[in-house]
C-alpha positions in Angstrom: -25.9 -5.5 11.5 -25.5 -5.6 7.7 -22.5 -7.8 6.9 -21.3 -5.6 4.0 -21.2 -2.7 6.5 -19.2 -4.8 9.0 -16.7 -5.7 6.3 -16.5 -2.1 5.3 -15.5 -1.1 8.8 -12.8 -3.8 8.7 -11.4 -2.3 5.5 -11.7 1.2 6.8 -9.5 0.4 9.8 -7.1 -1.8 7.8 -6.0 1.0 5.5 -6.4 3.8 8.1 -3.5 2.1 9.9 -1.4 2.5 6.8 -2.5 5.9 5.8 -1.3 7.5 9.1 2.3 7.3 8.0 2.8 5.8 4.6 2.9 9.1 2.6 4.4 11.4 5.2 7.0 9.2 6.9 9.8 10.5 4.7 9.5 14.0 6.1 10.0 12.8 9.6 12.8 10.4 8.7 14.7 13.5 7.3 14.3 15.2 10.7 15.2 12.1 12.6 18.6 11.7 10.9 17.4 8.9 8.6 16.8 10.9 5.4 19.2 8.9 3.3 17.4 5.7 4.3 14.0 6.6 3.1 14.1 4.1 0.2 15.1 1.4 2.7 12.2 2.1 5.0 9.8 1.6 2.1 11.9 -1.4 0.8 11.5 -3.0 4.2 7.8 -3.3 3.5 8.6 -5.1 0.3 11.3 -7.3 1.9 8.9 -8.6 4.5 6.2 -9.0 1.9 8.4 -11.6 0.1 7.7 -14.1 2.8 5.3 -12.9 5.5 2.1 -12.8 3.5 2.8 -16.3 2.1 3.6 -17.6 5.6 0.5 -16.1 7.1 -1.5 -17.3 4.1 -0.4 -20.8 4.8 -1.4 -20.5 8.5 -4.8 -19.0 7.5 -5.4 -21.8 4.9 -4.4 -24.6 7.3 -4.5 -23.7 11.0 -6.1 -20.4 12.1 -9.2 -18.7 10.7 -8.1 -15.7 8.6 -10.1 -13.1 10.5 -8.6 -14.2 13.8 -5.1 -14.3 12.3 -5.8 -10.8 10.9 -6.5 -9.5 14.4 -3.4 -11.1 16.0 -1.1 -9.7 13.3 -2.6 -6.2 14.0 -2.0 -6.5 17.7 1.7 -7.2 17.1 2.0 -4.5 14.4 0.3 -2.0 16.6 2.5 -2.6 19.6 5.7 -2.3 17.6 4.5 0.9 15.9 3.7 2.4 19.3 7.3 1.6 20.2 8.4 3.7 17.3 6.4 6.6 18.6 7.8 6.2 22.1 11.4 6.4 20.7 10.5 9.6 18.9 8.9 10.9 22.1 12.1 10.2 24.0 14.2 12.1 21.4 11.8 15.1 21.3 10.3 17.2 18.5 12.8 18.2 15.8 15.6 16.0 17.2 17.5 13.1 15.7 16.8 9.7 17.1 19.3 8.5 19.7 19.2 4.8 18.8 18.4 4.6 15.1 19.0 0.9 14.9 16.4 0.1 17.5 13.9 2.4 15.7 14.5 0.5 12.4 14.1 -2.8 14.2 10.7 -1.8 15.7 9.5 -0.4 12.4 10.6 -3.6 10.6 8.7 -5.8 13.1 5.6 -3.7 12.8 5.4 -3.8 9.0 6.4 -7.5 9.0 3.1 -8.2 10.8 1.1 -5.5 9.0 1.9 -6.4 5.4 0.3 -9.9 5.6 -3.0 -8.3 6.8 -3.7 -6.8 3.4 -4.0 -10.3 1.9 -5.8 -11.6 5.0 -8.3 -8.8 4.8 -9.1 -9.8 1.2 -9.3 -13.5 2.2 -11.6 -12.8 5.1 -13.9 -10.5 3.0 -14.1 -12.9 0.1 -14.9 -15.9 2.4 -17.5 -14.1 4.4 -19.2 -12.6 1.3 -19.4 -16.1 -0.2 -20.7 -17.6 3.0 -23.5 -15.1 3.0 -24.4 -15.8 -0.7 -22.9 -12.6 -2.2 -21.0 -12.0 -5.4 -17.3 -10.9 -4.8 -16.9 -9.1 -8.1 -20.0 -7.0 -7.5 -20.0 -6.7 -3.7 -16.3 -6.4 -2.8 -15.3 -3.2 -4.6 -17.8 -1.0 -2.6 -16.5 -2.6 0.6 -12.9 -2.0 -0.5 -13.8 1.7 -1.1 -14.1 2.2 2.6 -10.5 1.1 3.0 -9.5 4.0 0.8 -11.7 6.3 2.8 -9.9 5.2 5.9 -6.6 5.8 4.3 -7.7 9.3 3.3 -9.1 10.0 6.8 -5.9 9.4 8.6 -3.9 11.3 5.9 -6.0 14.3 6.5 -5.8 13.8 10.2 -2.0 13.8 10.4 -1.8 16.6 7.9 -4.1 18.9 9.9 -3.4 17.8 13.5 -0.8 19.5 15.6 0.4 19.7 19.2 2.2 22.5 21.0 2.4 24.0 24.5 -1.3 25.0 24.3 -2.3 21.4 23.6 -3.8 19.4 20.7 -5.7 20.9 17.8 -6.1 21.2 14.1 -4.7 23.7 11.6 -4.0 24.1 7.9 -1.2 26.5 8.5 2.4 26.2 9.6 3.2 24.5 12.9 6.4 23.1 14.2 4.6 20.0 15.6 2.3 19.0 12.8 1.8 15.3 12.9 2.9 14.8 9.3 6.4 16.0 10.2 6.7 14.2 13.6 6.7 10.8 15.2 3.0 11.3 16.3 2.0 9.7 13.0 3.2 6.4 14.3 1.1 6.7 17.5 -2.0 7.2 15.3 -1.2 4.1 13.3 -0.4 1.9 16.3 -3.6 2.8 18.2 -5.8 2.1 15.1 -4.0 -1.3 14.7 -4.9 -2.3 18.3 -8.5 -1.2 17.7 -8.7 -3.4 14.6 -7.3 -6.3 16.6 -10.3 -6.0 18.9 -12.8 -5.6 16.1 -11.6 -8.7 14.2 -12.8 -11.0 16.9 -16.3 -9.8 16.4 -16.4 -11.0 12.8 -18.1 -14.3 11.6 -16.2 -17.5 11.3 -14.2 -18.3 8.2 -13.8 -22.0 8.6 -10.4 -23.5 7.6 -10.8 -25.8 4.6 -9.9 -29.3 5.7 -8.3 -31.6 3.0 -9.7 -35.1 3.2 -7.4 -38.1 2.8 -3.6 -38.1 2.8 -2.1 -34.7 2.6 1.4 -34.2 1.0 4.2 -32.1 2.6 3.8 -29.6 -0.2 0.1 -29.1 0.6 0.8 -29.0 4.4 3.2 -26.2 3.9 0.8 -24.4 1.6 3.3 -24.4 -1.3 0.8 -25.8 -3.7 -0.2 -22.2 -4.5 3.0 -22.1 -6.5 1.4 -24.6 -8.9 -0.3 -21.6 -10.4 3.0 -20.9 -12.2 2.3 -24.0 -14.3 -0.3 -22.1 -16.2 1.2 -19.7 -18.7 -1.5 -17.1 -18.0 -0.9 -17.1 -14.3 2.9 -17.3 -14.6 2.9 -14.2 -16.8 0.4 -12.5 -14.6 2.6 -12.9 -11.5 5.8 -11.9 -13.4 4.2 -8.7 -14.7 2.6 -8.1 -11.3 6.2 -8.0 -9.9 7.3 -5.6 -12.6 4.3 -3.3 -12.0 4.8 -3.7 -8.3 8.1 -1.9 -8.8 6.1 1.3 -9.2 3.9 1.0 -6.1 6.0 2.6 -3.4 7.9 5.1 -5.4 5.5 8.0 -5.0 4.5 6.9 -1.4 8.2 7.2 -0.5 9.2 10.3 -2.4 6.1 12.4 -3.3 6.0 13.9 0.2 9.7 14.9 0.4 9.5 16.1 -3.3 6.5 18.4 -2.7 7.8 19.6 0.7 11.2 20.4 -0.9 9.6 23.4 -2.7 9.4 25.1 0.8 13.1 25.7 0.3 12.5 27.7 -2.9 11.4 31.3 -2.0 8.9 31.6 -4.8 7.1 28.4 -3.7 7.7 28.5 0.0 4.2 29.7 1.0 2.3 27.6 -1.6 -0.4 25.2 -0.4 1.2 22.2 -2.2 4.6 22.7 -0.5 3.1 23.1 3.0 0.4 20.4 2.8 2.0 17.6 0.8 0.0 14.9 2.7 -3.3 16.6 2.0 -2.5 17.2 -1.7 -1.5 13.6 -2.3 -4.7 12.5 -0.6 -6.4 13.4 -3.9 -4.7 10.2 -5.1 -6.8 8.2 -2.5 -10.0 10.0 -3.4 -9.4 9.0 -7.0 -8.8 5.5 -5.7 -12.2 5.4 -4.1 -13.9 6.4 -7.3 -11.9 4.0 -9.4 -12.6 1.0 -7.2 -16.3 1.4 -8.0 -15.5 1.3 -11.7 -13.6 -2.0 -11.4 -16.6 -4.5 -11.8 -17.6 -2.8 -15.1 -14.1 -2.7 -16.5 -13.1 -6.2 -15.4 -16.3 -7.8 -16.8 -16.3 -5.7 -19.9 -12.6 -5.7 -20.9 -10.9 -8.5 -18.9 -7.8 -8.6 -16.8 -5.3 -7.7 -19.7 -6.9 -4.4 -20.6 -7.4 -3.4 -17.0 -3.8 -4.1 -16.2 -2.7 -2.2 -19.3 -4.7 0.8 -18.1 -2.9 0.6 -14.8 0.5 0.4 -16.4 0.0 3.4 -18.7 -1.6 5.3 -15.8 1.8 5.0 -14.0 3.5 6.6 -17.0 1.2 9.7 -16.5 1.5 9.5 -12.7 5.3 10.0 -12.8 5.3 12.2 -15.9 2.9 14.8 -14.4 5.1 15.0 -11.3 8.1 15.7 -13.6 6.5 18.7 -15.3 4.6 20.2 -12.4 5.3 22.8 -9.7 3.3 24.3 -6.8 2.3 27.5 -8.6 -0.5 27.9 -11.1 -0.7 26.4 -13.7 2.0 23.9 -12.7 0.1 22.7 -9.7 -2.6 21.4 -12.1 -0.1 18.7 -13.2 0.3 17.6 -9.6 -3.4 17.3 -9.3 -3.6 15.3 -12.5 -0.9 13.0 -11.2 -3.0 12.3 -8.2 -6.2 11.8 -10.2 -4.6 9.1 -12.5 -3.2 7.3 -9.4 -6.6 5.7 -8.8 -6.4 3.9 -12.1 -2.7 3.2 -11.6 -3.1 1.5 -8.2 -6.6 0.1 -8.1 -6.9 -1.3 -11.6 -4.0 -3.4 -10.8 -4.1 -4.1 -7.0 -7.8 -4.7 -6.4 -8.6 -6.3 -9.8 -5.5 -8.5 -9.4 -6.8 -9.7 -6.0 -10.2 -10.5 -7.5 -8.6 -12.3 -10.5 -6.5 -14.5 -8.2 -9.5 -15.4 -6.1 -11.4 -16.5 -9.2 -8.6 -18.6 -10.5 -7.9 -20.6 -7.4 -9.3 -23.6 -5.6 -10.9 -22.9 -2.2 -8.1 -24.6 -0.2 -5.3 -22.4 -1.6 -7.0 -19.0 -1.8 -5.3 -17.4 1.2 -1.9 -18.8 0.0 -2.5 -17.5 -3.5 -3.4 -14.1 -2.2 -0.2 -14.2 -0.2 1.7 -15.2 -3.4 0.2 -12.2 -5.2 1.2 -10.0 -2.4 4.7 -11.4 -2.4 5.2 -10.7 -6.1 3.8 -7.2 -6.0 4.5 -5.6 -2.6 7.3 -8.1 -2.0 9.7 -8.7 -4.8 8.5 -5.9 -7.1 8.2 -3.2 -4.5 11.5 -4.0 -2.9 13.5 -3.9 -6.1 11.6 -0.9 -7.4 11.9 1.1 -4.2 15.6 0.5 -3.8 16.3 1.3 -7.4 14.2 4.5 -7.1 16.2 5.4 -3.9 19.5 5.1 -5.8 18.2 7.3 -8.6 16.9 9.9 -6.2 20.1 9.9 -4.1 22.1 10.3 -7.3 20.2 13.4 -8.4 19.0 14.9 -5.1 20.4 15.6 -1.6 19.2 16.9 1.8 19.9 20.6 2.2 18.4 22.7 5.0 15.9 19.9 5.9 14.7 19.6 2.3 15.4 16.9 -0.3 16.3 19.1 -3.3 17.9 18.4 -6.7 17.0 17.3 -10.2 13.7 15.8 -9.5 12.5 16.1 -13.1 15.1 13.5 -14.3 14.0 11.2 -11.5 10.3 11.3 -12.4 10.9 10.9 -16.2 13.2 7.9 -15.5 10.4 6.2 -13.6 7.8 7.1 -16.3 10.1 5.5 -19.0 10.3 2.3 -17.0 6.5 2.0 -16.7 6.1 2.7 -20.4 8.5 -0.1 -21.4 6.8 -2.6 -19.1 3.4 -1.6 -20.5 4.4 -2.1 -24.1 6.0 -5.4 -23.3 2.9 -6.6 -21.4 0.6 -5.7 -24.3 2.7 -7.8 -26.6 3.4 -10.9 -24.4 0.3 -11.4 -22.1 -2.5 -13.4 -23.8 -5.3 -14.3 -21.3 -7.3 -17.5 -21.7 -10.6 -17.0 -23.4 -12.4 -19.1 -20.9 -11.1 -18.6 -17.3 -10.6 -21.8 -15.3 -12.6 -21.7 -12.1 -10.3 -24.0 -10.2 -6.7 -25.3 -10.3 -6.7 -29.1 -10.1 -4.1 -30.6 -8.0 
């Protein structure tokens, strides 16, 4: 079977697992009695990303082949996510969770093992592509596109799927038991995670790089990836990655509750946007898929600085368009535009950054370096950004009648202002090397 196709299947399942709940989890948390903790649920993903991707990167660099470790992590993530579903099942549809602490614990364990798999997926794909004589800059983006397709597929599934007394089916209309408002989204994610666990063990070997001669304690622990900070270019890259990472989970956490809140306003209650928030926001992922295919051209033509600048200013428009839109015409056009620019905002940073890190690192620290990149973006950056965003939202909005309502416009404009300041600062401070270094000597 074509190796690029097999890696595409891996990426499809990797992000399908995430897409099942990432953008619609907030709606269920409100029903489950955890509405004021939405920011913490997304921050948990960032907190575990501070250390878990780095730890798993060390293991993949030194001890276990990355594609096998990827599978083991998904097995554990899937089992714990199915546990979240089971707790919701015990409480019943539309009911608050009985043991909220246990639910949070199971969710935390699940994402603790899921978040490292994003970096491990990159490491496995890059290694296998090189082993088969392919070019990562040219061949990886089309493979990564299937990850976005997988994310979209499960978003649409949970948006349209419902279950009631007559059984399971699909609908675009109202239904009390639509997956996007219930704990069933966690079952979809958990089952896909276990499926990917099985699939990972069919992938080719990614042999662990063995260091010849005496190995220092720093190298044994995989901490030599932090030597990347000795280069000014890489230090600034990681610092601004963390700042840009502060934007990553804001719309994932609050776009769903924001759009759904319009159901509480009579003039917007029956609008498509208010009743199908998950499907509307999936336009963001469609944009992602198209933008990923543009990355090789932009990265080779303009370099990492311009690509990251495009991402930063795209975040300004992402937040700003949400601030001025509404579910009716012509306001809904701004929601759609916000989703369209998301592809540039997310991919021109996340995917290009992963490629950039891979090119700048020696073979024996590639997995650790990808883990470090993940730690700075989805770890430190996303944690601080999500918690700060949660404080802002809680200050201006509150739960009323099952909807998170309030002064959303001020919230979105505040986020846009932050992205603008970071973008201008990055343009002034970051000066990439004219001739990229292929390896870090150590």
